[in-house]
PDB file with SEQRES, HELIX, SHEET and CRYST1 records, atoms N, CA, C and O in Angstrom:
SEQRES   1 A   75  MET SER LYS LEU PRO VAL LEU THR SER LYS LYS LEU ILE          
SEQRES   2 A   75  LYS ILE LEU LYS GLU LYS GLY PHE GLU ILE ASP HIS SER          
SEQRES   3 A   75  THR GLY SER HIS PHE ILE PHE ARG HIS SER LEU ASN SER          
SEQRES   4 A   75  LYS MET VAL THR VAL PRO PHE LYS ASN LYS ASP ILE PRO          
SEQRES   5 A   75  LYS GLY THR ILE MET SER ILE LEU ARG GLN ALA GLY ILE          
SEQRES   6 A   75  SER LYS ASN ASP LEU ILE LYS PHE LYS ARG                      
HELIX    1 AA1 SER A    9  GLU A   18  1                                  10    
HELIX    2 AA2 LYS A   53  ALA A   63  1                                  11    
HELIX    3 AA3 LYS A   67  LYS A   74  1                                   8    
SHEET    1 AA1 3 PHE A  21  THR A  27  0                                        
SHEET    2 AA1 3 HIS A  30  HIS A  35 -1                                        
SHEET    3 AA1 3 MET A  41  PRO A  45 -1                                        
CRYST1    1.000    1.000    1.000  90.00  90.00  90.00 P 1           1          
ATOM      1  N   MET A   1      44.858  11.681 -57.786  1.00  0.00           N  
ATOM      2  CA  MET A   1      43.716  11.848 -58.674  1.00  0.00           C  
ATOM      3  C   MET A   1      44.123  11.392 -60.076  1.00  0.00           C  
ATOM      4  O   MET A   1      45.208  11.734 -60.548  1.00  0.00           O  
ATOM      5  N   SER A   2      43.290  10.650 -60.721  1.00  0.00           N  
ATOM      6  CA  SER A   2      43.576  10.117 -62.045  1.00  0.00           C  
ATOM      7  C   SER A   2      43.404  11.175 -63.117  1.00  0.00           C  
ATOM      8  O   SER A   2      42.721  12.182 -62.936  1.00  0.00           O  
ATOM      9  N   LYS A   3      44.058  10.902 -64.250  1.00  0.00           N  
ATOM     10  CA  LYS A   3      43.930  11.813 -65.383  1.00  0.00           C  
ATOM     11  C   LYS A   3      42.594  11.593 -66.084  1.00  0.00           C  
ATOM     12  O   LYS A   3      42.015  10.508 -66.036  1.00  0.00           O  
ATOM     13  N   LEU A   4      42.129  12.636 -66.726  1.00  0.00           N  
ATOM     14  CA  LEU A   4      40.893  12.558 -67.492  1.00  0.00           C  
ATOM     15  C   LEU A   4      41.147  11.726 -68.747  1.00  0.00           C  
ATOM     16  O   LEU A   4      42.110  11.997 -69.464  1.00  0.00           O  
ATOM     17  N   PRO A   5      40.317  10.725 -69.036  1.00  0.00           N  
ATOM     18  CA  PRO A   5      40.542   9.907 -70.226  1.00  0.00           C  
ATOM     19  C   PRO A   5      40.233  10.679 -71.505  1.00  0.00           C  
ATOM     20  O   PRO A   5      39.420  11.603 -71.510  1.00  0.00           O  
ATOM     21  N   VAL A   6      40.898  10.281 -72.588  1.00  0.00           N  
ATOM     22  CA  VAL A   6      40.628  10.864 -73.897  1.00  0.00           C  
ATOM     23  C   VAL A   6      39.354  10.223 -74.430  1.00  0.00           C  
ATOM     24  O   VAL A   6      39.220   8.999 -74.424  1.00  0.00           O  
ATOM     25  N   LEU A   7      38.415  11.052 -74.892  1.00  0.00           N  
ATOM     26  CA  LEU A   7      37.130  10.544 -75.366  1.00  0.00           C  
ATOM     27  C   LEU A   7      36.816  11.074 -76.752  1.00  0.00           C  
ATOM     28  O   LEU A   7      37.161  12.204 -77.100  1.00  0.00           O  
ATOM     29  N   THR A   8      36.153  10.234 -77.535  1.00  0.00           N  
ATOM     30  CA  THR A   8      35.585  10.693 -78.797  1.00  0.00           C  
ATOM     31  C   THR A   8      34.129  11.062 -78.527  1.00  0.00           C  
ATOM     32  O   THR A   8      33.595  10.779 -77.455  1.00  0.00           O  
ATOM     33  N   SER A   9      33.506  11.684 -79.494  1.00  0.00           N  
ATOM     34  CA  SER A   9      32.096  12.063 -79.338  1.00  0.00           C  
ATOM     35  C   SER A   9      31.220  10.838 -79.100  1.00  0.00           C  
ATOM     36  O   SER A   9      30.315  10.868 -78.266  1.00  0.00           O  
ATOM     37  N   LYS A  10      31.492   9.766 -79.830  1.00  0.00           N  
ATOM     38  CA  LYS A  10      30.670   8.559 -79.695  1.00  0.00           C  
ATOM     39  C   LYS A  10      30.732   7.993 -78.278  1.00  0.00           C  
ATOM     40  O   LYS A  10      29.709   7.587 -77.725  1.00  0.00           O  
ATOM     41  N   LYS A  11      31.938   7.964 -77.685  1.00  0.00           N  
ATOM     42  CA  LYS A  11      32.078   7.441 -76.327  1.00  0.00           C  
ATOM     43  C   LYS A  11      31.378   8.344 -75.317  1.00  0.00           C  
ATOM     44  O   LYS A  11      30.721   7.862 -74.394  1.00  0.00           O  
ATOM     45  N   LEU A  12      31.524   9.661 -75.497  1.00  0.00           N  
ATOM     46  CA  LEU A  12      30.890  10.598 -74.574  1.00  0.00           C  
ATOM     47  C   LEU A  12      29.366  10.513 -74.669  1.00  0.00           C  
ATOM     48  O   LEU A  12      28.675  10.583 -73.653  1.00  0.00           O  
ATOM     49  N   ILE A  13      28.848  10.362 -75.879  1.00  0.00           N  
ATOM     50  CA  ILE A  13      27.402  10.220 -76.069  1.00  0.00           C  
ATOM     51  C   ILE A  13      26.897   8.945 -75.389  1.00  0.00           C  
ATOM     52  O   ILE A  13      25.830   8.946 -74.774  1.00  0.00           O  
ATOM     53  N   LYS A  14      27.662   7.867 -75.501  1.00  0.00           N  
ATOM     54  CA  LYS A  14      27.282   6.607 -74.853  1.00  0.00           C  
ATOM     55  C   LYS A  14      27.220   6.785 -73.335  1.00  0.00           C  
ATOM     56  O   LYS A  14      26.305   6.280 -72.685  1.00  0.00           O  
ATOM     57  N   ILE A  15      28.193   7.504 -72.773  1.00  0.00           N  
ATOM     58  CA  ILE A  15      28.217   7.751 -71.330  1.00  0.00           C  
ATOM     59  C   ILE A  15      27.012   8.584 -70.912  1.00  0.00           C  
ATOM     60  O   ILE A  15      26.360   8.282 -69.912  1.00  0.00           O  
ATOM     61  N   LEU A  16      26.715   9.635 -71.677  1.00  0.00           N  
ATOM     62  CA  LEU A  16      25.572  10.487 -71.344  1.00  0.00           C  
ATOM     63  C   LEU A  16      24.264   9.700 -71.391  1.00  0.00           C  
ATOM     64  O   LEU A  16      23.398   9.883 -70.536  1.00  0.00           O  
ATOM     65  N   LYS A  17      24.120   8.830 -72.384  1.00  0.00           N  
ATOM     66  CA  LYS A  17      22.903   8.016 -72.475  1.00  0.00           C  
ATOM     67  C   LYS A  17      22.785   7.078 -71.279  1.00  0.00           C  
ATOM     68  O   LYS A  17      21.687   6.874 -70.761  1.00  0.00           O  
ATOM     69  N   GLU A  18      23.911   6.502 -70.832  1.00  0.00           N  
ATOM     70  CA  GLU A  18      23.899   5.629 -69.651  1.00  0.00           C  
ATOM     71  C   GLU A  18      23.507   6.401 -68.388  1.00  0.00           C  
ATOM     72  O   GLU A  18      22.929   5.832 -67.462  1.00  0.00           O  
ATOM     73  N   LYS A  19      23.823   7.693 -68.357  1.00  0.00           N  
ATOM     74  CA  LYS A  19      23.517   8.531 -67.193  1.00  0.00           C  
ATOM     75  C   LYS A  19      22.122   9.143 -67.264  1.00  0.00           C  
ATOM     76  O   LYS A  19      21.763   9.945 -66.402  1.00  0.00           O  
ATOM     77  N   GLY A  20      21.322   8.781 -68.280  1.00  0.00           N  
ATOM     78  CA  GLY A  20      19.934   9.220 -68.331  1.00  0.00           C  
ATOM     79  C   GLY A  20      19.642  10.365 -69.288  1.00  0.00           C  
ATOM     80  O   GLY A  20      18.538  10.908 -69.273  1.00  0.00           O  
ATOM     81  N   PHE A  21      20.609  10.744 -70.120  1.00  0.00           N  
ATOM     82  CA  PHE A  21      20.384  11.809 -71.093  1.00  0.00           C  
ATOM     83  C   PHE A  21      19.874  11.221 -72.400  1.00  0.00           C  
ATOM     84  O   PHE A  21      20.237  10.106 -72.776  1.00  0.00           O  
ATOM     85  N   GLU A  22      19.031  11.982 -73.086  1.00  0.00           N  
ATOM     86  CA  GLU A  22      18.480  11.572 -74.376  1.00  0.00           C  
ATOM     87  C   GLU A  22      18.692  12.701 -75.372  1.00  0.00           C  
ATOM     88  O   GLU A  22      18.702  13.873 -74.993  1.00  0.00           O  
ATOM     89  N   ILE A  23      18.864  12.353 -76.651  1.00  0.00           N  
ATOM     90  CA  ILE A  23      19.034  13.383 -77.674  1.00  0.00           C  
ATOM     91  C   ILE A  23      17.729  14.156 -77.807  1.00  0.00           C  
ATOM     92  O   ILE A  23      16.675  13.573 -78.062  1.00  0.00           O  
ATOM     93  N   ASP A  24      17.809  15.469 -77.633  1.00  0.00           N  
ATOM     94  CA  ASP A  24      16.648  16.342 -77.771  1.00  0.00           C  
ATOM     95  C   ASP A  24      16.542  16.811 -79.220  1.00  0.00           C  
ATOM     96  O   ASP A  24      15.483  16.709 -79.838  1.00  0.00           O  
ATOM     97  N   HIS A  25      17.650  17.327 -79.756  1.00  0.00           N  
ATOM     98  CA  HIS A  25      17.706  17.736 -81.157  1.00  0.00           C  
ATOM     99  C   HIS A  25      19.158  17.953 -81.551  1.00  0.00           C  
ATOM    100  O   HIS A  25      20.053  17.862 -80.710  1.00  0.00           O  
ATOM    101  N   SER A  26      19.395  18.238 -82.819  1.00  0.00           N  
ATOM    102  CA  SER A  26      20.749  18.533 -83.278  1.00  0.00           C  
ATOM    103  C   SER A  26      20.747  19.853 -84.026  1.00  0.00           C  
ATOM    104  O   SER A  26      19.757  20.239 -84.649  1.00  0.00           O  
ATOM    105  N   THR A  27      21.881  20.535 -83.950  1.00  0.00           N  
ATOM    106  CA  THR A  27      22.061  21.800 -84.645  1.00  0.00           C  
ATOM    107  C   THR A  27      23.431  21.756 -85.298  1.00  0.00           C  
ATOM    108  O   THR A  27      24.448  21.786 -84.606  1.00  0.00           O  
ATOM    109  N   GLY A  28      23.470  21.686 -86.611  1.00  0.00           N  
ATOM    110  CA  GLY A  28      24.757  21.600 -87.302  1.00  0.00           C  
ATOM    111  C   GLY A  28      25.483  20.336 -86.900  1.00  0.00           C  
ATOM    112  O   GLY A  28      24.962  19.232 -87.062  1.00  0.00           O  
ATOM    113  N   SER A  29      26.702  20.500 -86.370  1.00  0.00           N  
ATOM    114  CA  SER A  29      27.501  19.343 -85.975  1.00  0.00           C  
ATOM    115  C   SER A  29      27.458  19.110 -84.462  1.00  0.00           C  
ATOM    116  O   SER A  29      28.387  18.526 -83.904  1.00  0.00           O  
ATOM    117  N   HIS A  30      26.398  19.557 -83.798  1.00  0.00           N  
ATOM    118  CA  HIS A  30      26.260  19.395 -82.357  1.00  0.00           C  
ATOM    119  C   HIS A  30      24.941  18.704 -82.017  1.00  0.00           C  
ATOM    120  O   HIS A  30      23.905  18.967 -82.627  1.00  0.00           O  
ATOM    121  N   PHE A  31      25.008  17.810 -81.022  1.00  0.00           N  
ATOM    122  CA  PHE A  31      23.807  17.187 -80.481  1.00  0.00           C  
ATOM    123  C   PHE A  31      23.476  17.868 -79.162  1.00  0.00           C  
ATOM    124  O   PHE A  31      24.371  18.147 -78.364  1.00  0.00           O  
ATOM    125  N   ILE A  32      22.209  18.135 -78.931  1.00  0.00           N  
ATOM    126  CA  ILE A  32      21.759  18.713 -77.679  1.00  0.00           C  
ATOM    127  C   ILE A  32      21.009  17.615 -76.930  1.00  0.00           C  
ATOM    128  O   ILE A  32      20.016  17.077 -77.420  1.00  0.00           O  
ATOM    129  N   PHE A  33      21.499  17.293 -75.733  1.00  0.00           N  
ATOM    130  CA  PHE A  33      20.918  16.247 -74.903  1.00  0.00           C  
ATOM    131  C   PHE A  33      20.133  16.873 -73.762  1.00  0.00           C  
ATOM    132  O   PHE A  33      20.487  17.938 -73.257  1.00  0.00           O  
ATOM    133  N   ARG A  34      19.064  16.196 -73.364  1.00  0.00           N  
ATOM    134  CA  ARG A  34      18.255  16.625 -72.220  1.00  0.00           C  
ATOM    135  C   ARG A  34      18.127  15.424 -71.288  1.00  0.00           C  
ATOM    136  O   ARG A  34      17.900  14.299 -71.731  1.00  0.00           O  
ATOM    137  N   HIS A  35      18.277  15.682 -69.994  1.00  0.00           N  
ATOM    138  CA  HIS A  35      18.131  14.616 -69.007  1.00  0.00           C  
ATOM    139  C   HIS A  35      16.650  14.326 -68.818  1.00  0.00           C  
ATOM    140  O   HIS A  35      15.830  15.243 -68.787  1.00  0.00           O  
ATOM    141  N   SER A  36      16.315  13.067 -68.695  1.00  0.00           N  
ATOM    142  CA  SER A  36      14.908  12.667 -68.624  1.00  0.00           C  
ATOM    143  C   SER A  36      14.225  13.071 -67.310  1.00  0.00           C  
ATOM    144  O   SER A  36      13.007  13.243 -67.287  1.00  0.00           O  
ATOM    145  N   LEU A  37      14.979  13.223 -66.226  1.00  0.00           N  
ATOM    146  CA  LEU A  37      14.362  13.543 -64.937  1.00  0.00           C  
ATOM    147  C   LEU A  37      14.414  15.022 -64.568  1.00  0.00           C  
ATOM    148  O   LEU A  37      13.407  15.586 -64.138  1.00  0.00           O  
ATOM    149  N   ASN A  38      15.569  15.654 -64.729  1.00  0.00           N  
ATOM    150  CA  ASN A  38      15.709  17.015 -64.227  1.00  0.00           C  
ATOM    151  C   ASN A  38      15.855  18.071 -65.328  1.00  0.00           C  
ATOM    152  O   ASN A  38      16.126  19.230 -65.015  1.00  0.00           O  
ATOM    153  N   SER A  39      15.693  17.725 -66.556  1.00  0.00           N  
ATOM    154  CA  SER A  39      15.723  18.594 -67.740  1.00  0.00           C  
ATOM    155  C   SER A  39      16.998  19.423 -67.887  1.00  0.00           C  
ATOM    156  O   SER A  39      16.958  20.518 -68.448  1.00  0.00           O  
ATOM    157  N   LYS A  40      18.140  18.909 -67.385  1.00  0.00           N  
ATOM    158  CA  LYS A  40      19.425  19.549 -67.671  1.00  0.00           C  
ATOM    159  C   LYS A  40      19.712  19.381 -69.152  1.00  0.00           C  
ATOM    160  O   LYS A  40      19.384  18.354 -69.746  1.00  0.00           O  
ATOM    161  N   MET A  41      20.329  20.402 -69.745  1.00  0.00           N  
ATOM    162  CA  MET A  41      20.664  20.320 -71.163  1.00  0.00           C  
ATOM    163  C   MET A  41      22.173  20.389 -71.338  1.00  0.00           C  
ATOM    164  O   MET A  41      22.852  21.162 -70.661  1.00  0.00           O  
ATOM    165  N   VAL A  42      22.697  19.571 -72.258  1.00  0.00           N  
ATOM    166  CA  VAL A  42      24.124  19.494 -72.534  1.00  0.00           C  
ATOM    167  C   VAL A  42      24.314  19.470 -74.043  1.00  0.00           C  
ATOM    168  O   VAL A  42      23.598  18.764 -74.752  1.00  0.00           O  
ATOM    169  N   THR A  43      25.280  20.243 -74.535  1.00  0.00           N  
ATOM    170  CA  THR A  43      25.593  20.269 -75.959  1.00  0.00           C  
ATOM    171  C   THR A  43      26.893  19.511 -76.187  1.00  0.00           C  
ATOM    172  O   THR A  43      27.893  19.776 -75.519  1.00  0.00           O  
ATOM    173  N   VAL A  44      26.884  18.560 -77.136  1.00  0.00           N  
ATOM    174  CA  VAL A  44      28.058  17.746 -77.440  1.00  0.00           C  
ATOM    175  C   VAL A  44      28.406  17.910 -78.913  1.00  0.00           C  
ATOM    176  O   VAL A  44      27.563  17.672 -79.778  1.00  0.00           O  
ATOM    177  N   PRO A  45      29.660  18.320 -79.212  1.00  0.00           N  
ATOM    178  CA  PRO A  45      30.065  18.402 -80.615  1.00  0.00           C  
ATOM    179  C   PRO A  45      30.206  16.996 -81.181  1.00  0.00           C  
ATOM    180  O   PRO A  45      30.682  16.093 -80.494  1.00  0.00           O  
ATOM    181  N   PHE A  46      29.797  16.809 -82.422  1.00  0.00           N  
ATOM    182  CA  PHE A  46      29.924  15.498 -83.044  1.00  0.00           C  
ATOM    183  C   PHE A  46      30.923  15.586 -84.182  1.00  0.00           C  
ATOM    184  O   PHE A  46      30.645  16.155 -85.237  1.00  0.00           O  
ATOM    185  N   LYS A  47      32.104  15.004 -83.940  1.00  0.00           N  
ATOM    186  CA  LYS A  47      33.134  14.931 -84.963  1.00  0.00           C  
ATOM    187  C   LYS A  47      33.886  13.631 -84.757  1.00  0.00           C  
ATOM    188  O   LYS A  47      33.769  13.002 -83.706  1.00  0.00           O  
ATOM    189  N   ASN A  48      34.650  13.228 -85.746  1.00  0.00           N  
ATOM    190  CA  ASN A  48      35.305  11.925 -85.693  1.00  0.00           C  
ATOM    191  C   ASN A  48      36.705  11.982 -85.103  1.00  0.00           C  
ATOM    192  O   ASN A  48      37.569  11.193 -85.487  1.00  0.00           O  
ATOM    193  N   LYS A  49      36.943  12.902 -84.178  1.00  0.00           N  
ATOM    194  CA  LYS A  49      38.230  12.944 -83.501  1.00  0.00           C  
ATOM    195  C   LYS A  49      38.010  13.202 -82.017  1.00  0.00           C  
ATOM    196  O   LYS A  49      36.884  13.425 -81.571  1.00  0.00           O  
ATOM    197  N   ASP A  50      39.100  13.167 -81.262  1.00  0.00           N  
ATOM    198  CA  ASP A  50      39.006  13.321 -79.814  1.00  0.00           C  
ATOM    199  C   ASP A  50      38.498  14.704 -79.433  1.00  0.00           C  
ATOM    200  O   ASP A  50      38.802  15.699 -80.092  1.00  0.00           O  
ATOM    201  N   ILE A  51      37.721  14.748 -78.361  1.00  0.00           N  
ATOM    202  CA  ILE A  51      37.207  16.011 -77.839  1.00  0.00           C  
ATOM    203  C   ILE A  51      38.266  16.581 -76.897  1.00  0.00           C  
ATOM    204  O   ILE A  51      38.808  15.842 -76.075  1.00  0.00           O  
ATOM    205  N   PRO A  52      38.576  17.881 -76.993  1.00  0.00           N  
ATOM    206  CA  PRO A  52      39.552  18.485 -76.078  1.00  0.00           C  
ATOM    207  C   PRO A  52      39.128  18.321 -74.614  1.00  0.00           C  
ATOM    208  O   PRO A  52      37.938  18.322 -74.300  1.00  0.00           O  
ATOM    209  N   LYS A  53      40.118  18.180 -73.725  1.00  0.00           N  
ATOM    210  CA  LYS A  53      39.829  17.920 -72.311  1.00  0.00           C  
ATOM    211  C   LYS A  53      39.029  19.042 -71.660  1.00  0.00           C  
ATOM    212  O   LYS A  53      38.185  18.778 -70.804  1.00  0.00           O  
ATOM    213  N   GLY A  54      39.280  20.283 -72.051  1.00  0.00           N  
ATOM    214  CA  GLY A  54      38.515  21.401 -71.498  1.00  0.00           C  
ATOM    215  C   GLY A  54      37.045  21.313 -71.859  1.00  0.00           C  
ATOM    216  O   GLY A  54      36.178  21.633 -71.046  1.00  0.00           O  
ATOM    217  N   THR A  55      36.763  20.877 -73.084  1.00  0.00           N  
ATOM    218  CA  THR A  55      35.382  20.707 -73.535  1.00  0.00           C  
ATOM    219  C   THR A  55      34.714  19.565 -72.774  1.00  0.00           C  
ATOM    220  O   THR A  55      33.550  19.668 -72.388  1.00  0.00           O  
ATOM    221  N   ILE A  56      35.453  18.478 -72.559  1.00  0.00           N  
ATOM    222  CA  ILE A  56      34.913  17.349 -71.792  1.00  0.00           C  
ATOM    223  C   ILE A  56      34.563  17.800 -70.378  1.00  0.00           C  
ATOM    224  O   ILE A  56      33.497  17.461 -69.863  1.00  0.00           O  
ATOM    225  N   MET A  57      35.459  18.567 -69.746  1.00  0.00           N  
ATOM    226  CA  MET A  57      35.203  19.045 -68.383  1.00  0.00           C  
ATOM    227  C   MET A  57      33.972  19.946 -68.336  1.00  0.00           C  
ATOM    228  O   MET A  57      33.184  19.868 -67.394  1.00  0.00           O  
ATOM    229  N   SER A  58      33.804  20.793 -69.338  1.00  0.00           N  
ATOM    230  CA  SER A  58      32.636  21.674 -69.399  1.00  0.00           C  
ATOM    231  C   SER A  58      31.347  20.866 -69.542  1.00  0.00           C  
ATOM    232  O   SER A  58      30.351  21.158 -68.879  1.00  0.00           O  
ATOM    233  N   ILE A  59      31.367  19.859 -70.400  1.00  0.00           N  
ATOM    234  CA  ILE A  59      30.192  19.005 -70.597  1.00  0.00           C  
ATOM    235  C   ILE A  59      29.862  18.256 -69.303  1.00  0.00           C  
ATOM    236  O   ILE A  59      28.695  18.141 -68.929  1.00  0.00           O  
ATOM    237  N   LEU A  60      30.887  17.752 -68.624  1.00  0.00           N  
ATOM    238  CA  LEU A  60      30.664  17.038 -67.362  1.00  0.00           C  
ATOM    239  C   LEU A  60      30.049  17.955 -66.313  1.00  0.00           C  
ATOM    240  O   LEU A  60      29.137  17.552 -65.591  1.00  0.00           O  
ATOM    241  N   ARG A  61      30.548  19.196 -66.224  1.00  0.00           N  
ATOM    242  CA  ARG A  61      29.987  20.158 -65.265  1.00  0.00           C  
ATOM    243  C   ARG A  61      28.523  20.424 -65.569  1.00  0.00           C  
ATOM    244  O   ARG A  61      27.690  20.438 -64.663  1.00  0.00           O  
ATOM    245  N   GLN A  62      28.204  20.639 -66.856  1.00  0.00           N  
ATOM    246  CA  GLN A  62      26.817  20.909 -67.245  1.00  0.00           C  
ATOM    247  C   GLN A  62      25.915  19.724 -66.928  1.00  0.00           C  
ATOM    248  O   GLN A  62      24.760  19.899 -66.541  1.00  0.00           O  
ATOM    249  N   ALA A  63      26.452  18.512 -67.095  1.00  0.00           N  
ATOM    250  CA  ALA A  63      25.655  17.301 -66.888  1.00  0.00           C  
ATOM    251  C   ALA A  63      25.585  16.887 -65.423  1.00  0.00           C  
ATOM    252  O   ALA A  63      24.772  16.038 -65.056  1.00  0.00           O  
ATOM    253  N   GLY A  64      26.430  17.479 -64.586  1.00  0.00           N  
ATOM    254  CA  GLY A  64      26.443  17.096 -63.179  1.00  0.00           C  
ATOM    255  C   GLY A  64      27.143  15.775 -62.936  1.00  0.00           C  
ATOM    256  O   GLY A  64      26.820  15.067 -61.982  1.00  0.00           O  
ATOM    257  N   ILE A  65      28.101  15.433 -63.790  1.00  0.00           N  
ATOM    258  CA  ILE A  65      28.867  14.195 -63.668  1.00  0.00           C  
ATOM    259  C   ILE A  65      30.267  14.564 -63.189  1.00  0.00           C  
ATOM    260  O   ILE A  65      30.912  15.434 -63.774  1.00  0.00           O  
ATOM    261  N   SER A  66      30.739  13.913 -62.131  1.00  0.00           N  
ATOM    262  CA  SER A  66      32.075  14.220 -61.624  1.00  0.00           C  
ATOM    263  C   SER A  66      33.135  13.519 -62.469  1.00  0.00           C  
ATOM    264  O   SER A  66      32.861  12.547 -63.172  1.00  0.00           O  
ATOM    265  N   LYS A  67      34.347  14.044 -62.373  1.00  0.00           N  
ATOM    266  CA  LYS A  67      35.476  13.458 -63.095  1.00  0.00           C  
ATOM    267  C   LYS A  67      35.705  12.021 -62.631  1.00  0.00           C  
ATOM    268  O   LYS A  67      36.006  11.145 -63.441  1.00  0.00           O  
ATOM    269  N   ASN A  68      35.564  11.782 -61.335  1.00  0.00           N  
ATOM    270  CA  ASN A  68      35.751  10.432 -60.796  1.00  0.00           C  
ATOM    271  C   ASN A  68      34.686   9.467 -61.310  1.00  0.00           C  
ATOM    272  O   ASN A  68      34.985   8.302 -61.573  1.00  0.00           O  
ATOM    273  N   ASP A  69      33.446   9.937 -61.455  1.00  0.00           N  
ATOM    274  CA  ASP A  69      32.384   9.092 -62.019  1.00  0.00           C  
ATOM    275  C   ASP A  69      32.722   8.691 -63.449  1.00  0.00           C  
ATOM    276  O   ASP A  69      32.498   7.549 -63.849  1.00  0.00           O  
ATOM    277  N   LEU A  70      33.261   9.633 -64.217  1.00  0.00           N  
ATOM    278  CA  LEU A  70      33.634   9.350 -65.603  1.00  0.00           C  
ATOM    279  C   LEU A  70      34.736   8.304 -65.654  1.00  0.00           C  
ATOM    280  O   LEU A  70      34.682   7.380 -66.466  1.00  0.00           O  
ATOM    281  N   ILE A  71      35.734   8.444 -64.793  1.00  0.00           N  
ATOM    282  CA  ILE A  71      36.848   7.494 -64.771  1.00  0.00           C  
ATOM    283  C   ILE A  71      36.352   6.107 -64.368  1.00  0.00           C  
ATOM    284  O   ILE A  71      36.777   5.110 -64.951  1.00  0.00           O  
ATOM    285  N   LYS A  72      35.455   6.029 -63.374  1.00  0.00           N  
ATOM    286  CA  LYS A  72      34.882   4.741 -62.966  1.00  0.00           C  
ATOM    287  C   LYS A  72      34.067   4.124 -64.097  1.00  0.00           C  
ATOM    288  O   LYS A  72      34.117   2.913 -64.315  1.00  0.00           O  
ATOM    289  N   PHE A  73      33.313   4.960 -64.819  1.00  0.00           N  
ATOM    290  CA  PHE A  73      32.479   4.463 -65.908  1.00  0.00           C  
ATOM    291  C   PHE A  73      33.335   3.924 -67.051  1.00  0.00           C  
ATOM    292  O   PHE A  73      32.958   2.950 -67.702  1.00  0.00           O  
ATOM    293  N   LYS A  74      34.485   4.552 -67.300  1.00  0.00           N  
ATOM    294  CA  LYS A  74      35.365   4.132 -68.390  1.00  0.00           C  
ATOM    295  C   LYS A  74      35.955   2.755 -68.145  1.00  0.00           C  
ATOM    296  O   LYS A  74      36.313   2.070 -69.104  1.00  0.00           O  
ATOM    297  N   ARG A  75      36.071   2.320 -66.883  1.00  0.00           N  
ATOM    298  CA  ARG A  75      36.685   1.022 -66.571  1.00  0.00           C  
ATOM    299  C   ARG A  75      35.789  -0.071 -66.898  1.00  0.00           C  
ATOM    300  O   ARG A  75      36.138  -1.235 -66.701  1.00  0.00           O  
TER     301      ARG A  75                                                      
END                                                                             
């Protein structure tokens, strides 16, 4: 199994948008995304440094994206 890639907020937001999520609103330094089809909601911190791997895994679980899908998308 491959390692989880290091992601910044901008890269993670780009991935979420490709997977069908749209920005619903923002609160402070966080963007709240909603999926256009199934109304899943995901909160992404917006800062100019790498997101911790535990936070990335939590966001992926909330979004219904597998770790393998993320690794394939990064290539």
